[in-house]
PAZAPA-4460 file (N, C-alpha, C; in steps of 0.05 Angstrom, whole numbers, plus 32768, in hexadecimal, padded with zeros to 4 digits):
% residues 143
    n_x    n_y    n_z   ca_x   ca_y   ca_z    c_x    c_y    c_z   seq   type   mol
   7F4C   7FA0   8087   7F62   7F9F   8074   7F5E   7FB5   8060     1      M     A
   7F73   7FC3   805A   7F72   7FD8   8047   7F78   7FCE   802B     2      E     A
   7F67   7FD5   8018   7F6A   7FCC   7FFC   7F7B   7FE0   7FED     3      M     A
   7F91   7FD8   7FE3   7FA0   7FE9   7FD1   7F9D   7FDE   7FB5     4      T     A
   7FA8   7FEC   7FA2   7FA6   7FE3   7F86   7FB3   7FC7   7F83     5      L     A
   7FC9   7FC2   7F90   7FD7   7FA9   7F8E   7FC6   7F92   7F9A     6      G     A
   7FB9   7F97   7FB1   7FA8   7F83   7FBD   7F8F   7F7E   7FAD     7      N     A
   7F84   7F93   7FA1   7F6C   7F90   7F90   7F73   7F80   7F78     8      A     A
   7F8A   7F85   7F6C   7F91   7F76   7F54   7F96   7F58   7F5B     9      A     A
   7FA3   7F53   7F72   7FA8   7F38   7F7B   7F8D   7F2A   7F81    10      R     A
   7F7B   7F39   7F8D   7F60   7F2E   7F94   7F51   7F27   7F7B    11      G     A
   7F52   7F39   7F67   7F44   7F34   7F4E   7F50   7F1C   7F3F    12      A     A
   7F6B   7F1A   7F40   7F78   7F03   7F33   7F71   7EE9   7F41    13      A     A
   7F70   7EE9   7F5C   7F68   7ED1   7F6A   7F4B   7ECA   7F64    14      L     A
   7F39   7EDD   7F63   7F1D   7ED7   7F5D   7F1B   7ECC   7F40    15      A     A
   7F2A   7ED7   7F2E   7F29   7ECD   7F12   7F34   7EB0   7F11    16      A     A
   7F4A   7EAB   7F20   7F56   7E91   7F20   7F42   7E7C   7F2C    17      L     A
   7F35   7E83   7F42   7F21   7E71   7F4E   7F09   7E6D   7F3C    18      L     A
   7F01   7E81   7F2D   7EEA   7E7E   7F1A   7EF2   7E6C   7F03    19      A     A
   7F0B   7E6D   7EFB   7F13   7E5C   7EE4   7F1C   7E40   7EEC    20      L     A
   7F20   7E3B   7F05   7F2A   7E21   7F0E   7F18   7E09   7F05    21      A     A
   7EFE   7E0A   7F09   7EEE   7DF4   7EFF   7EEE   7DF1   7EE1    22      P     A
   7EEF   7E07   7ED2   7EEF   7E05   7EB5   7F0A   7DFA   7EAC    23      A     A
   7F20   7E01   7EBA   7F3A   7DF8   7EB2   7F3C   7DDA   7EB6    24      S     A
   7F31   7DCF   7ECC   7F34   7DB3   7ED0   7F24   7DA3   7EBB    25      S     A
   7F0D   7DAD   7EB2   7EFE   7DA0   7E9D   7F0D   7DA1   7E83    26      G     A
   7F1A   7DB8   7E7E   7F29   7DBB   7E65   7F41   7DA9   7E65    27      T     A
   7F4E   7DA6   7E7C   7F65   7D94   7E7E   7F5D   7D77   7E78    28      A     A
   7F46   7D6F   7E82   7F3C   7D54   7E7D   7F37   7D50   7E60    29      A     A
   7F2C   7D64   7E53   7F26   7D62   7E36   7F40   7D61   7E26    30      A     A
   7F55   7D70   7E2F   7F6E   7D70   7E21   7F7D   7D55   7E24    31      K     A
   7F79   7D47   7E3A   7F85   7D2D   7E3D   7F7B   7D19   7E28    32      E     A
   7F61   7D1B   7E22   7F56   7D0A   7E0D   7F60   7D12   7DF2    33      E     A
   7F64   7D2B   7DED   7F6E   7D35   7DD4   7F59   7D39   7DBF    34      G     A
   7F60   7D46   7DA9   7F4D   7D4A   7D94   7F46   7D30   7D86    35      P     A
   7F2E   7D2F   7D7C   7F24   7D17   7D6F   7F24   7D19   7D51    36      L     A
   7F26   7D03   7D43   7F25   7D02   7D26   7F16   7CE8   7D1E    37      T     A
   7F13   7CE5   7D04   7F06   7CCD   7CFA   7F1A   7CBA   7CEE    38      L     A
   7F14   7CA1   7CEF   7F26   7C8D   7CE2   7F24   7C8F   7CC4    39      K     A
   7F3A   7C8B   7CB7   7F3A   7C8B   7C9A   7F2A   7C72   7C91    40      E     A
   7F19   7C76   7C7D   7F09   7C60   7C72   7EED   7C5E   7C7F    41      G     A
   7EE7   7C71   7C91   7ECC   7C70   7C9E   7EB8   7C81   7C8D    42      S     A
   7E9F   7C7E   7C94   7E8A   7C8D   7C87   7E7B   7C9E   7C9B    43      W     A
   7E71   7CB5   7C91   7E60   7CC7   7CA1   7E48   7CCD   7C90    44      V     A
   7E30   7CC8   7C9B   7E17   7CCD   7C8C   7E06   7CE2   7C9A    45      C     A
   7DF6   7CF0   7C8A   7DE6   7D06   7C94   7DD2   7D00   7CAA    46      G     A
   7DC7   7CE8   7CA9   7DB3   7CE0   7CBE   7DBB   7CC4   7CC9    47      T     A
   7DB2   7CBF   7CE0   7DB8   7CA5   7CED   7DAB   7C8E   7CDD    48      L     A
   7D93   7C92   7CD4   7D85   7C7D   7CC4   7D94   7C77   7CAA    49      E     A
   7D9E   7C8C   7C9D   7DAD   7C88   7C84   7DC8   7C79   7C8A    50      L     A
   7DD5   7C80   7CA0   7DEE   7C73   7CA7   7DE9   7C55   7CAC    51      Y     A
   7DD4   7C4E   7CBB   7DCE   7C32   7CC0   7DC6   7C23   7CA6    52      R     A
   7DB6   7C31   7C95   7DAE   7C24   7C7C   7DC6   7C20   7C69    53      R     A
   7DD7   7C34   7C68   7DEF   7C32   7C57   7E02   7C1C   7C61    54      A     A
   7E05   7C1B   7C7B   7E17   7C06   7C86   7E0C   7BEA   7C81    55      R     A
   7DF2   7BE7   7C83   7DE5   7BCD   7C7F   7DE5   7BC5   7C61    56      D     A
   7DE6   7BD9   7C4F   7DE5   7BD4   7C32   7E00   7BD7   7C25    57      N     A
   7E16   7BD2   7C34   7E31   7BD3   7C29   7E37   7BEF   7C1D    58      D     A
   7E2F   7C04   7C2B   7E35   7C20   7C25   7E2A   7C29   7C0A    59      W     A
   7E13   7C1D   7C02   7E06   7C26   7BEA   7DF3   7C3D   7BF2    60      D     A
   7DFD   7C55   7BF1   7DEE   7C6D   7BFA   7DF6   7C85   7BE9    61      A     A
   7DE5   7C9A   7BE9   7DEC   7CB2   7BDA   7E06   7CBD   7BE6    62      P     A
   7E18   7CC7   7BD5   7E32   7CD2   7BDD   7E31   7CF0   7BDD    63      R     A
   7E41   7CFC   7BEF   7E44   7D18   7BF0   7E53   7D22   7BD7    64      F     A
   7E49   7D37   7BCB   7E55   7D43   7BB3   7E5A   7D60   7BB8    65      S     A
   7E73   7D69   7BB5   7E79   7D85   7BB8   7E6B   7D96   7BA2    66      M     A
   7E69   7D8C   7B8A   7E5C   7D9A   7B75   7E3E   7D9F   7B7C    67      A     A
   7E31   7D8A   7B86   7E15   7D8D   7B8E   7E12   7DA0   7BA5    68      K     A
   7E26   7D9F   7BB8   7E25   7DB0   7BCF   7E26   7DCE   7BC6    69      F     A
   7E39   7DD4   7BB4   7E3C   7DEF   7BAA   7E23   7DF9   7B9B    70      R     A
   7E16   7DE6   7B8D   7DFE   7DED   7B7D   7DE6   7DEF   7B8F    71      A     A
   7DE8   7DE6   7BA8   7DD2   7DE7   7BBB   7DBE   7DD0   7BB8    72      G     A
   7DC6   7DBB   7BAA   7DB4   7DA5   7BA6   7DBC   7D8C   7BB7    73      T     A
   7DD1   7D8F   7BC7   7DD9   7D78   7BD8   7DC6   7D75   7BEF    74      Q     A
   7DBA   7D5E   7BF1   7DA7   7D59   7C07   7DB6   7D4F   7C1F    75      E     A
   7DA9   7D50   7C36   7DB4   7D46   7C4F   7DB7   7D28   7C4F    76      N     A
   7DA8   7D1B   7C3E   7DA9   7CFE   7C3C   7DC0   7CF4   7C2B    77      E     A
   7DD8   7CF9   7C34   7DF0   7CF1   7C25   7E05   7CE7   7C39    78      A     A
   7E17   7CD7   7C2F   7E2D   7CCC   7C3F   7E48   7CD6   7C33    79      C     A
   7E5B   7CD9   7C45   7E76   7CE1   7C3B   7E8A   7CCD   7C45    80      I     A
   7E9C   7CC5   7C34   7EB2   7CB2   7C3A   7EC9   7CC2   7C45    81      F     A
   7ED4   7CBA   7C5B   7EEA   7CC8   7C68   7F04   7CBB   7C5E    82      I     A
   7F12   7CC9   7C4C   7F2B   7CBF   7C41   7F42   7CD1   7C4B    83      D     A
   7F5A   7CCA   7C43   7F72   7CD8   7C4D   7F71   7CF6   7C45    84      D     A
   7F68   7CFD   7C2D   7F66   7D19   7C24   7F53   7D29   7C36    85      D     A
   7F3C   7D1D   7C3C   7F29   7D2B   7C4D   7F34   7D2F   7C69    86      L     A
   7F42   7D1B   7C74   7F4E   7D1E   7C8F   7F63   7D34   7C8F    87      L     A
   7F72   7D37   7C7A   7F86   7D4D   7C78   7F79   7D68   7C77    88      E     A
   7F61   7D6A   7C6B   7F53   7D84   7C69   7F41   7D8A   7C80    89      D     A
   7F40   7D78   7C94   7F2F   7D7D   7CAC   7F3C   7D92   7CBD    90      M     A
   7F2C   7DA4   7CC7   7F36   7DBB   7CD7   7F30   7DB7   7CF5    91      M     A
   7F3F   7DC4   7D05   7F3B   7DC4   7D22   7F20   7DD1   7D28    92      A     A
   7F10   7DC7   7D3A   7F16   7DB4   7D4F   7F13   7D97   7D46    93      P     A
   7F17   7D91   7D2D   7F15   7D76   7D22   7EFA   7D6B   7D26    94      F     A
   7EF6   7D55   7D35   7EDC   7D49   7D37   7ED0   7D4F   7D53    95      V     A
   7EB7   7D58   7D53   7EA8   7D5D   7D6C   7E91   7D49   7D6C    96      V     A
   7E90   7D39   7D82   7E7A   7D26   7D85   7E63   7D34   7D92    97      V     A
   7E4C   7D32   7D85   7E34   7D41   7D8F   7E1F   7D30   7D9B    98      G     A
   7E1F   7D16   7D97   7E0A   7D05   7DA2   7E11   7CE8   7D9D    99      G     A
   7E02   7CD7   7DAA   7E07   7CBA   7DA7   7DEC   7CAC   7DA6   100      K     A
   7DEA   7C97   7D95   7DD3   7C86   7D94   7DDC   7C6A   7D8F   101      D     A
   7DDD   7C5A   7DA4   7DE7   7C3F   7DA2   7E05   7C40   7D9C   102      G     A
   7E0D   7C33   7D87   7E29   7C32   7D7F   7E31   7C48   7D6C   103      G     A
   7E1F   7C5A   7D65   7E24   7C6F   7D52   7E26   7C8A   7D61   104      E     A
   7E36   7C9C   7D56   7E39   7CB7   7D61   7E34   7CCC   7D4C   105      V     A
   7E2A   7CE3   7D55   7E26   7CFA   7D43   7E3F   7D0B   7D44   106      R     A
   7E4C   7D0F   7D2D   7E65   7D1E   7D2C   7E61   7D37   7D1B   107      V     A
   7E73   7D4A   7D21   7E73   7D63   7D11   7E90   7D6B   7D0E   108      S     A
   7E97   7D74   7CF5   7EB2   7D7C   7CF0   7EB2   7D8F   7CD8   109      F     A
   7EC7   7D9F   7CD6   7ECA   7DB3   7CC1   7EE0   7DA9   7CAD   110      I     A
   7ED9   7DAA   7C94   7EEC   7DA3   7C7F   7EF0   7DBB   7C6D   111      V     A
   7F09   7DC0   7C66   7F10   7DD6   7C54   7F17   7DCB   7C39   112      E     A
   7F08   7DD2   7C25   7F0D   7DCB   7C0A   7F19   7DE3   7BFC   113      F     A
   7F2C   7DDF   7BEB   7F38   7DF5   7BDC   7F3D   7DEE   7BBF   114      Y     A
   7F3C   7E02   7BAF   7F40   7DFE   7B92   7F53   7E14   7B89   115      K     A
   7F68   7E0D   7B7B   7F7B   7E20   7B70   7F6E   7E2E   7B58   116      R     A
   7F6C   7E48   7B58   7F61   7E58   7B43   7F76   7E61   7B30   117      I     A
   7F8B   7E6D   7B3B   7FA2   7E77   7B2C   7FBB   7E6E   7B3B   118      E     A
   7FD1   7E76   7B32   7FEA   7E6E   7B3E   7FEB   7E73   7B5C   119      M     A
   7FE3   7E8B   7B64   7FE5   7E92   7B80   7FCA   7E95   7B8E   120      L     A
   7FB4   7E8F   7B80   7F9A   7E93   7B8C   7F8B   7E79   7B8F   121      H     A
   7F7D   7E76   7BA5   7F6D   7E5E   7BAA   7F52   7E66   7BB5   122      R     A
   7F3F   7E55   7BB0   7F24   7E5A   7BBA   7F20   7E45   7BD1   123      R     A
   7F19   7E4F   7BE9   7F15   7E3E   7C00   7EF7   7E3B   7C05   124      F     A
   7EEF   7E23   7C0D   7ED4   7E1E   7C16   7ED6   7E0E   7C30   125      S     A
   7ECA   7E18   7C45   7EC9   7E09   7C5E   7EAD   7DFF   7C63   126      R     A
   7EAB   7DE5   7C67   7E91   7DD9   7C6A   7E90   7DCA   7C85   127      I     A
   7E7B   7DCF   7C94   7E77   7DC0   7CAC   7E66   7DA7   7CA6   128      T     A
   7E71   7D90   7CAB   7E63   7D77   7CA5   7E5A   7D6B   7CC0   129      I     A
   7E40   7D65   7CC1   7E35   7D59   7CD9   7E26   7D40   7CD0   130      T     A
   7E2C   7D2A   7CDE   7E1F   7D11   7CD7   7E25   7CFB   7CEB   131      G     A
   7E1E   7CE3   7CE4   7E1F   7CCC   7CF6   7E34   7CB8   7CEC   132      W     A
   7E42   7CAC   7CFF   7E55   7C97   7CF8   7E57   7C84   7D10   133      T     A
   7E65   7C6E   7D0D   7E69   7C5B   7D22   7E7C   7C67   7D37   134      D     A
   7E77   7C62   7D50   7E88   7C6D   7D66   7EA5   7C63   7D63   135      A     A
   7EA9   7C4B   7D58   7EC4   7C41   7D54   7ED4   7C50   7D3F   136      A     A
   7EC6   7C61   7D2F   7ED4   7C71   7D1A   7EE0   7C8A   7D25   137      N     A
   7ED9   7C91   7D3E   7EE4   7CAA   7D4A   7EFC   7CA2   7D5C   138      V     A
   7F12   7CAF   7D57   7F2A   7CA9   7D66   7F39   7CC2   7D6E   139      E     A
   7F4B   7CC0   7D81   7F5B   7CD6   7D89   7F6F   7CDD   7D73   140      T     A
   7F71   7CF7   7D6D   7F83   7D00   7D58   7F9F   7D00   7D62   141      R     A
   7FB1   7CF5   7D53   7FCE   7CF5   7D59   7FDB   7D0A   7D47   142      I     A
   7FE6   7D1F   7D53   7FF2   7D35   7D43   8009   7D2C   7D33   143      P     A
***
């Protein structure tokens, strides 16, 4: 068979399509599940032990503080309450589940905080929060 530029392009396109087919099927399965988010009113704590201790003690645990975070004194041993404002500021890919231990899951998500400085100027801070929460607190995001 003689290879011309047209046949070579078709052959390269077919090879690329076959190479991407397994990746596409996995991506399609992930898209059927959809992006994940957290339930409003849930808690995320820096460590699994802190999450369990806070849950058992009626959420009496150190709280995440943006002021302490900016000052560099915020420790990993803190919990954050997921309220409506935090859910609105959550950025894509929303919640990524990184591990599981019993009924708890390790989640990671990016939150964008902003502060108005002047009429048209704002200061943005994007923070990646990683911590532990109950698996029941993770749900499919409805756009």
